[in-house]
A tleap script that builds the chain and sets N, CA, C and O, in Angstrom:
source leaprc.protein.ff14SB
mol = sequence {
  NMET ALA ARG LYS LYS THR SER PRO ASP PHE
  GLU GLN SER LEU ALA GLU LEU GLN THR LEU
  VAL GLU ARG LEU GLU ASN GLY GLU LEU SER
  LEU GLU ASP SER LEU THR ALA PHE GLU GLN
  GLY ILE ARG LEU THR ARG ASP CYS GLN GLY
  ALA LEU THR GLN ALA GLU GLN LYS VAL GLN
  ILE LEU LEU GLU ARG ASP GLY GLU LEU ALA
  GLN GLU PRO PHE ASP ALA GLU GLN PRO CGLU
}
set mol.1.N position { -1.705 4.769 -14.474 }
set mol.1.CA position { -2.730 4.106 -13.700 }
set mol.1.C position { -2.153 3.767 -12.331 }
set mol.1.O position { -1.009 3.322 -12.235 }
set mol.2.N position { -2.914 3.967 -11.298 }
set mol.2.CA position { -2.460 3.690 -9.929 }
set mol.2.C position { -2.447 2.189 -9.676 }
set mol.2.O position { -3.305 1.449 -10.157 }
set mol.3.N position { -1.445 1.760 -8.905 }
set mol.3.CA position { -1.356 0.339 -8.541 }
set mol.3.C position { -2.317 0.042 -7.410 }
set mol.3.O position { -2.511 0.856 -6.508 }
set mol.4.N position { -2.918 -1.144 -7.471 }
set mol.4.CA position { -3.795 -1.584 -6.392 }
set mol.4.C position { -2.943 -2.134 -5.267 }
set mol.4.O position { -1.941 -2.809 -5.504 }
set mol.5.N position { -3.343 -1.847 -4.056 }
set mol.5.CA position { -2.657 -2.421 -2.899 }
set mol.5.C position { -3.144 -3.848 -2.710 }
set mol.5.O position { -4.342 -4.123 -2.767 }
set mol.6.N position { -2.200 -4.746 -2.485 }
set mol.6.CA position { -2.579 -6.137 -2.294 }
set mol.6.C position { -2.858 -6.442 -0.834 }
set mol.6.O position { -3.468 -7.464 -0.520 }
set mol.7.N position { -2.422 -5.573 0.058 }
set mol.7.CA position { -2.675 -5.778 1.477 }
set mol.7.C position { -3.041 -4.433 2.100 }
set mol.7.O position { -2.727 -3.378 1.549 }
set mol.8.N position { -3.708 -4.481 3.252 }
set mol.8.CA position { -4.081 -3.220 3.911 }
set mol.8.C position { -2.832 -2.419 4.272 }
set mol.8.O position { -1.760 -2.986 4.483 }
set mol.9.N position { -2.980 -1.118 4.339 }
set mol.9.CA position { -1.820 -0.313 4.679 }
set mol.9.C position { -1.471 -0.446 6.164 }
set mol.9.O position { -2.246 -0.983 6.956 }
set mol.10.N position { -0.315 0.045 6.510 }
set mol.10.CA position { 0.224 -0.107 7.857 }
set mol.10.C position { -0.718 0.470 8.918 }
set mol.10.O position { -0.996 -0.170 9.932 }
set mol.11.N position { -1.197 1.671 8.670 }
set mol.11.CA position { -2.048 2.331 9.668 }
set mol.11.C position { -3.340 1.557 9.913 }
set mol.11.O position { -3.803 1.446 11.049 }
set mol.12.N position { -3.914 1.028 8.844 }
set mol.12.CA position { -5.152 0.252 8.985 }
set mol.12.C position { -4.886 -1.032 9.769 }
set mol.12.O position { -5.663 -1.396 10.651 }
set mol.13.N position { -3.793 -1.713 9.449 }
set mol.13.CA position { -3.450 -2.947 10.168 }
set mol.13.C position { -3.185 -2.662 11.638 }
set mol.13.O position { -3.615 -3.418 12.509 }
set mol.14.N position { -2.484 -1.583 11.912 }
set mol.14.CA position { -2.176 -1.226 13.295 }
set mol.14.C position { -3.452 -0.892 14.074 }
set mol.14.O position { -3.582 -1.271 15.238 }
set mol.15.N position { -4.389 -0.186 13.442 }
set mol.15.CA position { -5.659 0.143 14.102 }
set mol.15.C position { -6.460 -1.122 14.389 }
set mol.15.O position { -7.045 -1.260 15.463 }
set mol.16.N position { -6.487 -2.048 13.426 }
set mol.16.CA position { -7.195 -3.315 13.641 }
set mol.16.C position { -6.547 -4.105 14.774 }
set mol.16.O position { -7.241 -4.712 15.589 }
set mol.17.N position { -5.228 -4.097 14.822 }
set mol.17.CA position { -4.512 -4.805 15.882 }
set mol.17.C position { -4.834 -4.202 17.243 }
set mol.17.O position { -5.036 -4.933 18.213 }
set mol.18.N position { -4.884 -2.895 17.323 }
set mol.18.CA position { -5.208 -2.231 18.586 }
set mol.18.C position { -6.626 -2.599 19.046 }
set mol.18.O position { -6.855 -2.840 20.231 }
set mol.19.N position { -7.563 -2.639 18.111 }
set mol.19.CA position { -8.939 -3.020 18.435 }
set mol.19.C position { -8.993 -4.452 18.962 }
set mol.19.O position { -9.689 -4.740 19.935 }
set mol.20.N position { -8.243 -5.352 18.303 }
set mol.20.CA position { -8.206 -6.744 18.758 }
set mol.20.C position { -7.641 -6.853 20.169 }
set mol.20.O position { -8.175 -7.589 20.999 }
set mol.21.N position { -6.574 -6.128 20.440 }
set mol.21.CA position { -5.957 -6.172 21.767 }
set mol.21.C position { -6.948 -5.689 22.823 }
set mol.21.O position { -7.059 -6.284 23.895 }
set mol.22.N position { -7.663 -4.614 22.519 }
set mol.22.CA position { -8.651 -4.096 23.473 }
set mol.22.C position { -9.744 -5.125 23.749 }
set mol.22.O position { -10.165 -5.306 24.891 }
set mol.23.N position { -10.203 -5.803 22.680 }
set mol.23.CA position { -11.241 -6.831 22.863 }
set mol.23.C position { -10.717 -7.985 23.718 }
set mol.23.O position { -11.431 -8.498 24.580 }
set mol.24.N position { -9.479 -8.386 23.478 }
set mol.24.CA position { -8.899 -9.478 24.263 }
set mol.24.C position { -8.694 -9.064 25.718 }
set mol.24.O position { -8.919 -9.857 26.633 }
set mol.25.N position { -8.272 -7.832 25.924 }
set mol.25.CA position { -8.029 -7.361 27.292 }
set mol.25.C position { -9.323 -7.240 28.096 }
set mol.25.O position { -9.308 -7.378 29.319 }
set mol.26.N position { -10.428 -6.985 27.424 }
set mol.26.CA position { -11.714 -6.886 28.126 }
set mol.26.C position { -12.131 -8.215 28.734 }
set mol.26.O position { -12.875 -8.243 29.715 }
set mol.27.N position { -11.663 -9.313 28.163 }
set mol.27.CA position { -11.961 -10.628 28.712 }
set mol.27.C position { -13.386 -11.097 28.511 }
set mol.27.O position { -13.836 -12.010 29.203 }
set mol.28.N position { -14.094 -10.500 27.594 }
set mol.28.CA position { -15.492 -10.860 27.380 }
set mol.28.C position { -15.682 -11.833 26.221 }
set mol.28.O position { -16.811 -12.219 25.921 }
set mol.29.N position { -14.593 -12.235 25.567 }
set mol.29.CA position { -14.694 -13.157 24.436 }
set mol.29.C position { -14.645 -14.594 24.930 }
set mol.29.O position { -14.013 -14.901 25.941 }
set mol.30.N position { -15.321 -15.463 24.199 }
set mol.30.CA position { -15.229 -16.885 24.514 }
set mol.30.C position { -13.827 -17.367 24.160 }
set mol.30.O position { -13.072 -16.661 23.491 }
set mol.31.N position { -13.485 -18.555 24.603 }
set mol.31.CA position { -12.172 -19.111 24.304 }
set mol.31.C position { -11.958 -19.216 22.797 }
set mol.31.O position { -10.899 -18.849 22.288 }
set mol.32.N position { -12.968 -19.717 22.088 }
set mol.32.CA position { -12.848 -19.866 20.636 }
set mol.32.C position { -12.669 -18.512 19.953 }
set mol.32.O position { -11.828 -18.371 19.065 }
set mol.33.N position { -13.455 -17.517 20.365 }
set mol.33.CA position { -13.337 -16.175 19.797 }
set mol.33.C position { -11.983 -15.547 20.143 }
set mol.33.O position { -11.392 -14.838 19.329 }
set mol.34.N position { -11.502 -15.814 21.357 }
set mol.34.CA position { -10.196 -15.299 21.767 }
set mol.34.C position { -9.083 -15.884 20.902 }
set mol.34.O position { -8.173 -15.166 20.488 }
set mol.35.N position { -9.154 -17.178 20.631 }
set mol.35.CA position { -8.145 -17.818 19.787 }
set mol.35.C position { -8.190 -17.272 18.359 }
set mol.35.O position { -7.148 -17.043 17.744 }
set mol.36.N position { -9.381 -17.069 17.844 }
set mol.36.CA position { -9.533 -16.504 16.500 }
set mol.36.C position { -8.946 -15.092 16.454 }
set mol.36.O position { -8.231 -14.737 15.517 }
set mol.37.N position { -9.255 -14.298 17.469 }
set mol.37.CA position { -8.733 -12.932 17.537 }
set mol.37.C position { -7.216 -12.947 17.670 }
set mol.37.O position { -6.533 -12.124 17.062 }
set mol.38.N position { -6.687 -13.869 18.455 }
set mol.38.CA position { -5.240 -13.984 18.633 }
set mol.38.C position { -4.565 -14.329 17.305 }
set mol.38.O position { -3.541 -13.743 16.954 }
set mol.39.N position { -5.142 -15.282 16.569 }
set mol.39.CA position { -4.577 -15.658 15.268 }
set mol.39.C position { -4.593 -14.478 14.300 }
set mol.39.O position { -3.628 -14.250 13.569 }
set mol.40.N position { -5.687 -13.736 14.301 }
set mol.40.CA position { -5.772 -12.561 13.442 }
set mol.40.C position { -4.737 -11.517 13.876 }
set mol.40.O position { -4.125 -10.854 13.038 }
set mol.41.N position { -4.550 -11.379 15.175 }
set mol.41.CA position { -3.557 -10.445 15.692 }
set mol.41.C position { -2.144 -10.811 15.266 }
set mol.41.O position { -1.338 -9.935 14.955 }
set mol.42.N position { -1.847 -12.098 15.252 }
set mol.42.CA position { -0.525 -12.547 14.799 }
set mol.42.C position { -0.325 -12.174 13.333 }
set mol.42.O position { 0.738 -11.680 12.956 }
set mol.43.N position { -1.348 -12.409 12.504 }
set mol.43.CA position { -1.247 -12.045 11.083 }
set mol.43.C position { -1.035 -10.543 10.918 }
set mol.43.O position { -0.191 -10.115 10.131 }
set mol.44.N position { -1.796 -9.748 11.656 }
set mol.44.CA position { -1.660 -8.294 11.565 }
set mol.44.C position { -0.284 -7.839 12.035 }
set mol.44.O position { 0.305 -6.931 11.448 }
set mol.45.N position { 0.230 -8.465 13.092 }
set mol.45.CA position { 1.559 -8.126 13.591 }
set mol.45.C position { 2.612 -8.400 12.526 }
set mol.45.O position { 3.519 -7.594 12.318 }
set mol.46.N position { 2.487 -9.537 11.855 }
set mol.46.CA position { 3.436 -9.875 10.788 }
set mol.46.C position { 3.327 -8.899 9.624 }
set mol.46.O position { 4.340 -8.505 9.045 }
set mol.47.N position { 2.102 -8.509 9.280 }
set mol.47.CA position { 1.907 -7.522 8.209 }
set mol.47.C position { 2.576 -6.197 8.576 }
set mol.47.O position { 3.260 -5.589 7.753 }
set mol.48.N position { 2.373 -5.759 9.809 }
set mol.48.CA position { 2.960 -4.499 10.263 }
set mol.48.C position { 4.489 -4.580 10.271 }
set mol.48.O position { 5.170 -3.648 9.844 }
set mol.49.N position { 5.014 -5.697 10.756 }
set mol.49.CA position { 6.464 -5.866 10.787 }
set mol.49.C position { 7.035 -5.860 9.367 }
set mol.49.O position { 8.093 -5.281 9.123 }
set mol.50.N position { 6.339 -6.497 8.444 }
set mol.50.CA position { 6.780 -6.501 7.051 }
set mol.50.C position { 6.787 -5.096 6.467 }
set mol.50.O position { 7.721 -4.723 5.757 }
set mol.51.N position { 5.756 -4.320 6.759 }
set mol.51.CA position { 5.686 -2.945 6.268 }
set mol.51.C position { 6.809 -2.101 6.842 }
set mol.51.O position { 7.395 -1.281 6.136 }
set mol.52.N position { 7.114 -2.297 8.128 }
set mol.52.CA position { 8.204 -1.550 8.752 }
set mol.52.C position { 9.555 -1.936 8.158 }
set mol.52.O position { 10.416 -1.078 7.964 }
set mol.53.N position { 9.742 -3.208 7.873 }
set mol.53.CA position { 10.989 -3.667 7.269 }
set mol.53.C position { 11.153 -3.063 5.880 }
set mol.53.O position { 12.242 -2.614 5.523 }
set mol.54.N position { 10.076 -3.049 5.094 }
set mol.54.CA position { 10.144 -2.448 3.765 }
set mol.54.C position { 10.465 -0.962 3.849 }
set mol.54.O position { 11.261 -0.452 3.060 }
set mol.55.N position { 9.857 -0.275 4.792 }
set mol.55.CA position { 10.123 1.154 4.959 }
set mol.55.C position { 11.581 1.386 5.335 }
set mol.55.O position { 12.218 2.306 4.822 }
set mol.56.N position { 12.107 0.558 6.222 }
set mol.56.CA position { 13.510 0.688 6.625 }
set mol.56.C position { 14.432 0.474 5.430 }
set mol.56.O position { 15.419 1.193 5.271 }
set mol.57.N position { 14.115 -0.511 4.588 }
set mol.57.CA position { 14.930 -0.770 3.406 }
set mol.57.C position { 14.889 0.413 2.441 }
set mol.57.O position { 15.909 0.764 1.847 }
set mol.58.N position { 13.725 1.023 2.283 }
set mol.58.CA position { 13.614 2.188 1.406 }
set mol.58.C position { 14.451 3.344 1.932 }
set mol.58.O position { 15.108 4.040 1.159 }
set mol.59.N position { 14.428 3.549 3.245 }
set mol.59.CA position { 15.218 4.631 3.848 }
set mol.59.C position { 16.703 4.371 3.621 }
set mol.59.O position { 17.452 5.291 3.292 }
set mol.60.N position { 17.129 3.127 3.796 }
set mol.60.CA position { 18.533 2.809 3.582 }
set mol.60.C position { 18.945 3.059 2.138 }
set mol.60.O position { 20.038 3.560 1.876 }
set mol.61.N position { 18.067 2.708 1.202 }
set mol.61.CA position { 18.366 2.956 -0.210 }
set mol.61.C position { 18.483 4.451 -0.470 }
set mol.61.O position { 19.376 4.889 -1.195 }
set mol.62.N position { 17.590 5.230 0.114 }
set mol.62.CA position { 17.628 6.670 -0.080 }
set mol.62.C position { 18.871 7.301 0.527 }
set mol.62.O position { 19.353 8.320 0.032 }
set mol.63.N position { 19.396 6.704 1.598 }
set mol.63.CA position { 20.576 7.255 2.252 }
set mol.63.C position { 21.883 6.793 1.609 }
set mol.63.O position { 22.954 7.303 1.937 }
set mol.64.N position { 21.792 5.821 0.689 }
set mol.64.CA position { 22.994 5.293 0.068 }
set mol.64.C position { 23.610 6.343 -0.858 }
set mol.64.O position { 22.932 6.941 -1.693 }
set mol.65.N position { 24.911 6.545 -0.681 }
set mol.65.CA position { 25.619 7.526 -1.505 }
set mol.65.C position { 26.945 6.922 -1.931 }
set mol.65.O position { 27.673 6.374 -1.104 }
set mol.66.N position { 27.263 7.017 -3.208 }
set mol.66.CA position { 28.527 6.530 -3.766 }
set mol.66.C position { 28.791 5.077 -3.398 }
set mol.66.O position { 29.928 4.706 -3.107 }
set mol.67.N position { 27.746 4.251 -3.407 }
set mol.67.CA position { 27.916 2.839 -3.111 }
set mol.67.C position { 28.104 2.542 -1.637 }
set mol.67.O position { 28.238 1.378 -1.258 }
set mol.68.N position { 28.118 3.551 -0.806 }
set mol.68.CA position { 28.274 3.387 0.646 }
set mol.68.C position { 26.957 3.725 1.326 }
set mol.68.O position { 26.266 4.672 0.950 }
set mol.69.N position { 26.635 2.946 2.314 }
set mol.69.CA position { 25.420 3.198 3.069 }
set mol.69.C position { 25.761 4.128 4.219 }
set mol.69.O position { 26.567 3.793 5.086 }
set mol.70.N position { 25.147 5.285 4.218 }
set mol.70.CA position { 25.363 6.256 5.289 }
set mol.70.C position { 24.174 6.184 6.227 }
set mol.70.O position { 23.164 6.855 6.013 }
set mol.71.N position { 24.295 5.367 7.271 }
set mol.71.CA position { 23.184 5.243 8.210 }
set mol.71.C position { 23.159 6.464 9.119 }
set mol.71.O position { 24.169 6.871 9.694 }
set mol.72.N position { 21.968 7.024 9.220 }
set mol.72.CA position { 21.771 8.191 10.068 }
set mol.72.C position { 20.580 7.934 10.966 }
set mol.72.O position { 19.602 7.326 10.531 }
set mol.73.N position { 20.638 8.385 12.214 }
set mol.73.CA position { 19.485 8.168 13.099 }
set mol.73.C position { 18.296 8.974 12.616 }
set mol.73.O position { 18.430 10.083 12.098 }
set mol.74.N position { 17.126 8.377 12.804 }
set mol.74.CA position { 15.896 9.069 12.452 }
set mol.74.C position { 15.382 9.777 13.677 }
set mol.74.O position { 15.123 9.140 14.699 }
set mol.75.N position { 15.228 11.089 13.595 }
set mol.75.CA position { 14.665 11.871 14.692 }
set mol.75.C position { 13.309 12.389 14.261 }
set mol.75.O position { 13.178 13.052 13.232 }
set mol.76.N position { 12.309 12.079 15.057 }
set mol.76.CA position { 10.944 12.532 14.738 }
set mol.76.C position { 10.853 14.041 14.815 }
set mol.76.O position { 10.089 14.659 14.075 }
set mol.77.N position { 11.629 14.638 15.709 }
set mol.77.CA position { 11.619 16.092 15.854 }
set mol.77.C position { 12.691 16.671 14.971 }
set mol.77.O position { 13.841 16.234 15.007 }
set mol.78.N position { 12.317 17.658 14.174 }
set mol.78.CA position { 13.240 18.335 13.286 }
set mol.78.C position { 13.902 19.486 14.037 }
set mol.78.O position { 13.223 20.204 14.772 }
set mol.79.N position { 15.210 19.681 13.872 }
set mol.79.CA position { 15.867 20.813 14.525 }
set mol.79.C position { 15.335 22.122 13.973 }
set mol.79.O position { 15.010 22.240 12.791 }
set mol.80.N position { 15.257 23.079 14.842 }
set mol.80.CA position { 14.709 24.390 14.423 }
set mol.80.C position { 15.783 25.268 13.863 }
set mol.80.O position { 15.510 26.399 13.462 }
savepdb mol mol.pdb
quit
């Protein structure tokens, strides 16, 4: 049976954060709405940071060999 996600995934949180930033940058929100959006943005930022930290920990575990951590740089482009 598949596990249920308890929080939105990283991509969804990042998209919501981008939308909030765009709304705030437009300057058309009231002060109260701006504060609410800012608070939501802080929560989304923390969620995204947590997801990135978990991903980094998983990568480190995968790179661990013989009890030693072999840190290697991550390159988005693969050598040909």
